[in-house]
A tleap script that builds the chain and sets N, CA, C and O, in Angstrom:
source leaprc.protein.ff14SB
mol = sequence {
  NMET GLN HIE SER ARG VAL THR SER LYS GLY
  GLN THR THR ILE PRO GLY LYS ILE ARG LYS
  ALA LEU ARG ILE LYS PRO GLY ASP LYS LEU
  GLU TYR LEU VAL GLU GLY ASP HIE ALA THR
  ILE ARG VAL HIE PRO GLY THR ARG SER LEU
  LYS GLY ALA LEU ALA SER LYS LYS GLY LYS
  GLY MET SER PHE ALA GLN ILE ARG GLU ALA
  ALA ALA GLU ALA ALA ARG GLY ARG ASP ASP
  VAL CARG
}
set mol.1.N position { 6.481 -24.327 25.093 }
set mol.1.CA position { 6.312 -24.156 23.664 }
set mol.1.C position { 4.866 -24.484 23.310 }
set mol.1.O position { 4.328 -25.505 23.736 }
set mol.2.N position { 4.254 -23.617 22.537 }
set mol.2.CA position { 2.879 -23.802 22.083 }
set mol.2.C position { 2.853 -24.760 20.889 }
set mol.2.O position { 3.819 -24.839 20.130 }
set mol.3.N position { 1.762 -25.475 20.729 }
set mol.3.CA position { 1.619 -26.351 19.576 }
set mol.3.C position { 0.149 -26.454 19.192 }
set mol.3.O position { -0.740 -26.098 19.965 }
set mol.4.N position { -0.088 -26.951 17.972 }
set mol.4.CA position { -1.447 -27.200 17.498 }
set mol.4.C position { -1.397 -28.355 16.507 }
set mol.4.O position { -0.334 -28.690 15.984 }
set mol.5.N position { -2.543 -28.955 16.256 }
set mol.5.CA position { -2.633 -30.074 15.313 }
set mol.5.C position { -3.066 -29.554 13.944 }
set mol.5.O position { -3.721 -28.518 13.831 }
set mol.6.N position { -2.686 -30.294 12.920 }
set mol.6.CA position { -3.084 -29.976 11.560 }
set mol.6.C position { -4.201 -30.931 11.161 }
set mol.6.O position { -4.097 -32.139 11.377 }
set mol.7.N position { -5.276 -30.386 10.574 }
set mol.7.CA position { -6.404 -31.212 10.142 }
set mol.7.C position { -6.080 -31.868 8.805 }
set mol.7.O position { -5.053 -31.576 8.191 }
set mol.8.N position { -6.966 -32.755 8.363 }
set mol.8.CA position { -6.779 -33.420 7.069 }
set mol.8.C position { -6.829 -32.428 5.912 }
set mol.8.O position { -6.356 -32.736 4.818 }
set mol.9.N position { -7.392 -31.246 6.135 }
set mol.9.CA position { -7.443 -30.201 5.111 }
set mol.9.C position { -6.235 -29.260 5.183 }
set mol.9.O position { -6.160 -28.284 4.437 }
set mol.10.N position { -5.296 -29.557 6.079 }
set mol.10.CA position { -4.106 -28.719 6.211 }
set mol.10.C position { -4.334 -27.481 7.058 }
set mol.10.O position { -3.521 -26.557 7.026 }
set mol.11.N position { -5.406 -27.442 7.804 }
set mol.11.CA position { -5.724 -26.285 8.627 }
set mol.11.C position { -5.271 -26.511 10.062 }
set mol.11.O position { -5.162 -27.647 10.523 }
set mol.12.N position { -5.010 -25.418 10.753 }
set mol.12.CA position { -4.648 -25.488 12.160 }
set mol.12.C position { -5.206 -24.257 12.867 }
set mol.12.O position { -5.578 -23.272 12.229 }
set mol.13.N position { -5.256 -24.329 14.167 }
set mol.13.CA position { -5.676 -23.189 14.977 }
set mol.13.C position { -4.435 -22.612 15.631 }
set mol.13.O position { -3.669 -23.333 16.271 }
set mol.14.N position { -4.238 -21.317 15.473 }
set mol.14.CA position { -3.108 -20.655 16.123 }
set mol.14.C position { -3.487 -20.469 17.588 }
set mol.14.O position { -4.517 -19.866 17.887 }
set mol.15.N position { -2.670 -20.979 18.499 }
set mol.15.CA position { -3.006 -20.848 19.927 }
set mol.15.C position { -3.250 -19.385 20.331 }
set mol.15.O position { -2.618 -18.462 19.818 }
set mol.16.N position { -4.180 -19.214 21.260 }
set mol.16.CA position { -4.570 -17.879 21.715 }
set mol.16.C position { -3.418 -17.012 22.173 }
set mol.16.O position { -3.386 -15.824 21.852 }
set mol.17.N position { -2.463 -17.569 22.920 }
set mol.17.CA position { -1.321 -16.783 23.392 }
set mol.17.C position { -0.487 -16.261 22.226 }
set mol.17.O position { 0.038 -15.149 22.280 }
set mol.18.N position { -0.368 -17.069 21.169 }
set mol.18.CA position { 0.388 -16.657 19.984 }
set mol.18.C position { -0.375 -15.556 19.248 }
set mol.18.O position { 0.217 -14.555 18.844 }
set mol.19.N position { -1.705 -15.740 19.070 }
set mol.19.CA position { -2.512 -14.709 18.411 }
set mol.19.C position { -2.413 -13.395 19.153 }
set mol.19.O position { -2.294 -12.334 18.540 }
set mol.20.N position { -2.463 -13.463 20.476 }
set mol.20.CA position { -2.395 -12.241 21.288 }
set mol.20.C position { -1.022 -11.582 21.162 }
set mol.20.O position { -0.924 -10.366 20.998 }
set mol.21.N position { 0.043 -12.395 21.240 }
set mol.21.CA position { 1.399 -11.849 21.164 }
set mol.21.C position { 1.667 -11.181 19.811 }
set mol.21.O position { 2.355 -10.162 19.743 }
set mol.22.N position { 1.118 -11.764 18.732 }
set mol.22.CA position { 1.332 -11.209 17.389 }
set mol.22.C position { 0.217 -10.265 16.968 }
set mol.22.O position { 0.230 -9.729 15.860 }
set mol.23.N position { -0.752 -10.066 17.865 }
set mol.23.CA position { -1.912 -9.210 17.587 }
set mol.23.C position { -2.615 -9.631 16.292 }
set mol.23.O position { -2.963 -8.791 15.462 }
set mol.24.N position { -2.818 -10.944 16.132 }
set mol.24.CA position { -3.494 -11.482 14.959 }
set mol.24.C position { -5.000 -11.362 15.166 }
set mol.24.O position { -5.541 -11.812 16.176 }
set mol.25.N position { -5.656 -10.757 14.204 }
set mol.25.CA position { -7.100 -10.553 14.251 }
set mol.25.C position { -7.754 -11.319 13.102 }
set mol.25.O position { -7.091 -11.623 12.110 }
set mol.26.N position { -9.042 -11.634 13.220 }
set mol.26.CA position { -9.743 -12.297 12.114 }
set mol.26.C position { -9.604 -11.492 10.830 }
set mol.26.O position { -9.790 -10.275 10.827 }
set mol.27.N position { -9.281 -12.165 9.757 }
set mol.27.CA position { -9.110 -11.499 8.467 }
set mol.27.C position { -7.673 -11.126 8.149 }
set mol.27.O position { -7.369 -10.808 6.999 }
set mol.28.N position { -6.772 -11.156 9.137 }
set mol.28.CA position { -5.361 -10.859 8.879 }
set mol.28.C position { -4.786 -11.913 7.944 }
set mol.28.O position { -5.194 -13.074 7.971 }
set mol.29.N position { -3.837 -11.498 7.119 }
set mol.29.CA position { -3.121 -12.429 6.260 }
set mol.29.C position { -1.791 -12.742 6.919 }
set mol.29.O position { -1.168 -11.872 7.529 }
set mol.30.N position { -1.361 -13.988 6.793 }
set mol.30.CA position { -0.096 -14.413 7.367 }
set mol.30.C position { 0.886 -14.731 6.253 }
set mol.30.O position { 0.494 -15.210 5.189 }
set mol.31.N position { 2.152 -14.466 6.497 }
set mol.31.CA position { 3.227 -14.807 5.564 }
set mol.31.C position { 4.046 -15.927 6.179 }
set mol.31.O position { 4.239 -15.968 7.394 }
set mol.32.N position { 4.525 -16.834 5.341 }
set mol.32.CA position { 5.327 -17.959 5.801 }
set mol.32.C position { 6.657 -17.953 5.061 }
set mol.32.O position { 6.697 -17.766 3.845 }
set mol.33.N position { 7.743 -18.157 5.795 }
set mol.33.CA position { 9.069 -18.283 5.220 }
set mol.33.C position { 9.636 -19.605 5.701 }
set mol.33.O position { 9.808 -19.815 6.902 }
set mol.34.N position { 9.927 -20.501 4.759 }
set mol.34.CA position { 10.446 -21.821 5.107 }
set mol.34.C position { 11.949 -21.835 4.870 }
set mol.34.O position { 12.428 -21.507 3.784 }
set mol.35.N position { 12.683 -22.223 5.909 }
set mol.35.CA position { 14.134 -22.353 5.843 }
set mol.35.C position { 14.494 -23.714 6.427 }
set mol.35.O position { 14.463 -23.910 7.642 }
set mol.36.N position { 14.837 -24.650 5.544 }
set mol.36.CA position { 15.148 -25.995 6.012 }
set mol.36.C position { 13.918 -26.626 6.626 }
set mol.36.O position { 12.872 -26.715 5.983 }
set mol.37.N position { 14.040 -27.071 7.881 }
set mol.37.CA position { 12.899 -27.698 8.555 }
set mol.37.C position { 12.194 -26.737 9.510 }
set mol.37.O position { 11.461 -27.173 10.398 }
set mol.38.N position { 12.412 -25.426 9.333 }
set mol.38.CA position { 11.774 -24.409 10.175 }
set mol.38.C position { 10.925 -23.477 9.311 }
set mol.38.O position { 11.232 -23.232 8.145 }
set mol.39.N position { 9.876 -22.976 9.897 }
set mol.39.CA position { 9.034 -21.990 9.220 }
set mol.39.C position { 8.868 -20.786 10.136 }
set mol.39.O position { 8.685 -20.926 11.345 }
set mol.40.N position { 8.934 -19.616 9.545 }
set mol.40.CA position { 8.684 -18.376 10.275 }
set mol.40.C position { 7.343 -17.836 9.792 }
set mol.40.O position { 7.087 -17.764 8.590 }
set mol.41.N position { 6.502 -17.463 10.732 }
set mol.41.CA position { 5.181 -16.918 10.412 }
set mol.41.C position { 5.147 -15.474 10.889 }
set mol.41.O position { 5.571 -15.169 12.004 }
set mol.42.N position { 4.642 -14.593 10.042 }
set mol.42.CA position { 4.453 -13.213 10.478 }
set mol.42.C position { 3.166 -12.674 9.891 }
set mol.42.O position { 2.677 -13.172 8.876 }
set mol.43.N position { 2.628 -11.672 10.523 }
set mol.43.CA position { 1.408 -11.034 10.034 }
set mol.43.C position { 1.795 -10.148 8.862 }
set mol.43.O position { 2.706 -9.327 8.968 }
set mol.44.N position { 1.099 -10.316 7.745 }
set mol.44.CA position { 1.361 -9.487 6.560 }
set mol.44.C position { 1.048 -8.046 6.923 }
set mol.44.O position { -0.029 -7.758 7.444 }
set mol.45.N position { 1.979 -7.138 6.654 }
set mol.45.CA position { 1.785 -5.743 7.083 }
set mol.45.C position { 0.752 -4.973 6.282 }
set mol.45.O position { 0.419 -3.847 6.651 }
set mol.46.N position { 0.234 -5.536 5.203 }
set mol.46.CA position { -0.717 -4.869 4.310 }
set mol.46.C position { -1.625 -3.841 4.937 }
set mol.46.O position { -1.367 -2.641 4.840 }
set mol.47.N position { -2.685 -4.293 5.578 }
set mol.47.CA position { -3.661 -3.350 6.111 }
set mol.47.C position { -3.167 -2.655 7.370 }
set mol.47.O position { -3.550 -1.517 7.639 }
set mol.48.N position { -2.321 -3.327 8.147 }
set mol.48.CA position { -1.797 -2.688 9.359 }
set mol.48.C position { -0.939 -1.480 9.026 }
set mol.48.O position { -0.909 -0.506 9.778 }
set mol.49.N position { -0.238 -1.542 7.894 }
set mol.49.CA position { 0.629 -0.420 7.535 }
set mol.49.C position { -0.189 0.820 7.177 }
set mol.49.O position { 0.348 1.927 7.139 }
set mol.50.N position { -1.485 0.640 6.916 }
set mol.50.CA position { -2.352 1.774 6.589 }
set mol.50.C position { -3.005 2.391 7.817 }
set mol.50.O position { -3.639 3.442 7.730 }
set mol.51.N position { -2.845 1.727 8.971 }
set mol.51.CA position { -3.493 2.218 10.179 }
set mol.51.C position { -3.091 3.674 10.447 }
set mol.51.O position { -1.908 4.006 10.525 }
set mol.52.N position { -4.084 4.512 10.582 }
set mol.52.CA position { -3.840 5.923 10.853 }
set mol.52.C position { -3.607 6.768 9.607 }
set mol.52.O position { -3.532 7.994 9.692 }
set mol.53.N position { -3.493 6.127 8.464 }
set mol.53.CA position { -3.212 6.866 7.229 }
set mol.53.C position { -4.338 7.835 6.878 }
set mol.53.O position { -4.098 8.885 6.282 }
set mol.54.N position { -5.548 7.483 7.247 }
set mol.54.CA position { -6.682 8.346 6.923 }
set mol.54.C position { -7.062 9.270 8.077 }
set mol.54.O position { -8.078 9.963 8.015 }
set mol.55.N position { -6.262 9.279 9.106 }
set mol.55.CA position { -6.573 10.089 10.268 }
set mol.55.C position { -6.173 11.557 10.087 }
set mol.55.O position { -6.470 12.387 10.947 }
set mol.56.N position { -5.516 11.875 9.001 }
set mol.56.CA position { -5.069 13.235 8.754 }
set mol.56.C position { -6.259 14.177 8.568 }
set mol.56.O position { -7.287 13.789 8.013 }
set mol.57.N position { -6.111 15.390 9.028 }
set mol.57.CA position { -7.149 16.408 8.847 }
set mol.57.C position { -6.948 17.152 7.524 }
set mol.57.O position { -7.718 18.054 7.193 }
set mol.58.N position { -5.914 16.774 6.773 }
set mol.58.CA position { -5.548 17.489 5.553 }
set mol.58.C position { -6.697 17.567 4.550 }
set mol.58.O position { -6.875 18.599 3.902 }
set mol.59.N position { -7.478 16.494 4.411 }
set mol.59.CA position { -8.556 16.487 3.426 }
set mol.59.C position { -9.917 16.821 3.994 }
set mol.59.O position { -10.930 16.654 3.316 }
set mol.60.N position { -9.956 17.294 5.237 }
set mol.60.CA position { -11.235 17.578 5.887 }
set mol.60.C position { -12.010 18.617 5.084 }
set mol.60.O position { -11.463 19.643 4.681 }
set mol.61.N position { -13.266 18.342 4.863 }
set mol.61.CA position { -14.123 19.266 4.128 }
set mol.61.C position { -14.067 19.072 2.625 }
set mol.61.O position { -14.761 19.768 1.885 }
set mol.62.N position { -13.244 18.130 2.161 }
set mol.62.CA position { -13.141 17.871 0.731 }
set mol.62.C position { -14.060 16.707 0.363 }
set mol.62.O position { -14.275 15.797 1.163 }
set mol.63.N position { -14.596 16.745 -0.847 }
set mol.63.CA position { -15.401 15.630 -1.330 }
set mol.63.C position { -14.456 14.491 -1.729 }
set mol.63.O position { -13.247 14.684 -1.858 }
set mol.64.N position { -15.031 13.312 -1.918 }
set mol.64.CA position { -14.214 12.185 -2.336 }
set mol.64.C position { -13.538 12.485 -3.674 }
set mol.64.O position { -12.371 12.142 -3.864 }
set mol.65.N position { -14.249 13.114 -4.593 }
set mol.65.CA position { -13.684 13.464 -5.902 }
set mol.65.C position { -12.504 14.432 -5.735 }
set mol.65.O position { -11.491 14.301 -6.422 }
set mol.66.N position { -12.637 15.391 -4.834 }
set mol.66.CA position { -11.551 16.343 -4.586 }
set mol.66.C position { -10.330 15.640 -3.981 }
set mol.66.O position { -9.192 15.948 -4.334 }
set mol.67.N position { -10.574 14.708 -3.084 }
set mol.67.CA position { -9.473 13.955 -2.480 }
set mol.67.C position { -8.762 13.130 -3.543 }
set mol.67.O position { -7.533 13.077 -3.571 }
set mol.68.N position { -9.532 12.483 -4.418 }
set mol.68.CA position { -8.924 11.695 -5.502 }
set mol.68.C position { -8.091 12.578 -6.423 }
set mol.68.O position { -7.000 12.190 -6.840 }
set mol.69.N position { -8.596 13.751 -6.735 }
set mol.69.CA position { -7.858 14.671 -7.601 }
set mol.69.C position { -6.576 15.149 -6.913 }
set mol.69.O position { -5.522 15.238 -7.544 }
set mol.70.N position { -6.674 15.452 -5.626 }
set mol.70.CA position { -5.489 15.877 -4.878 }
set mol.70.C position { -4.445 14.763 -4.853 }
set mol.70.O position { -3.248 15.022 -4.980 }
set mol.71.N position { -4.907 13.522 -4.687 }
set mol.71.CA position { -3.985 12.389 -4.690 }
set mol.71.C position { -3.329 12.232 -6.053 }
set mol.71.O position { -2.134 11.953 -6.143 }
set mol.72.N position { -4.109 12.409 -7.113 }
set mol.72.CA position { -3.555 12.309 -8.466 }
set mol.72.C position { -2.527 13.406 -8.713 }
set mol.72.O position { -1.479 13.158 -9.309 }
set mol.73.N position { -2.825 14.612 -8.257 }
set mol.73.CA position { -1.883 15.727 -8.399 }
set mol.73.C position { -0.594 15.446 -7.631 }
set mol.73.O position { 0.502 15.692 -8.133 }
set mol.74.N position { -0.731 14.935 -6.422 }
set mol.74.CA position { 0.438 14.615 -5.607 }
set mol.74.C position { 1.282 13.536 -6.277 }
set mol.74.O position { 2.511 13.584 -6.238 }
set mol.75.N position { 0.610 12.560 -6.894 }
set mol.75.CA position { 1.322 11.488 -7.586 }
set mol.75.C position { 2.090 12.022 -8.788 }
set mol.75.O position { 3.119 11.469 -9.177 }
set mol.76.N position { 1.574 13.108 -9.375 }
set mol.76.CA position { 2.269 13.726 -10.508 }
set mol.76.C position { 3.383 14.664 -10.046 }
set mol.76.O position { 4.106 15.237 -10.860 }
set mol.77.N position { 3.507 14.810 -8.727 }
set mol.77.CA position { 4.582 15.622 -8.188 }
set mol.77.C position { 4.230 17.060 -7.908 }
set mol.77.O position { 5.117 17.888 -7.698 }
set mol.78.N position { 2.964 17.366 -7.901 }
set mol.78.CA position { 2.536 18.740 -7.632 }
set mol.78.C position { 1.967 18.816 -6.238 }
set mol.78.O position { 1.028 18.090 -5.911 }
set mol.79.N position { 2.513 19.674 -5.419 }
set mol.79.CA position { 2.051 19.830 -4.034 }
set mol.79.C position { 1.210 21.090 -3.858 }
set mol.79.O position { 0.871 21.446 -2.729 }
set mol.80.N position { 0.873 21.760 -4.932 }
set mol.80.CA position { 0.179 23.029 -4.817 }
set mol.80.C position { -1.336 22.871 -4.769 }
set mol.80.O position { -2.066 23.815 -5.074 }
set mol.81.N position { -1.812 21.695 -4.392 }
set mol.81.CA position { -3.256 21.507 -4.281 }
set mol.81.C position { -3.714 21.890 -2.885 }
set mol.81.O position { -3.109 21.501 -1.886 }
set mol.82.N position { -4.751 22.631 -2.834 }
set mol.82.CA position { -5.409 23.093 -1.635 }
set mol.82.C position { -4.451 23.565 -0.613 }
set mol.82.O position { -4.861 23.991 0.467 }
savepdb mol mol.pdb
quit
């Protein structure tokens, strides 16, 4: 079982094996769920859930303004853009 110490400021270092297993990178946000005397830690899916979202070729050749307009049209329920 891995362990770490808590500093006087409430900070700790997540052991390297744990960071590697959870693929925790600098800047990641962590979520904590406390149940009784146990805590569950998980990586917040925020930015990870966007991975690959911009890899689509759908907007290739469009300006940023055109992409924003297409997104606004899609949000309004119209798929007839470009």
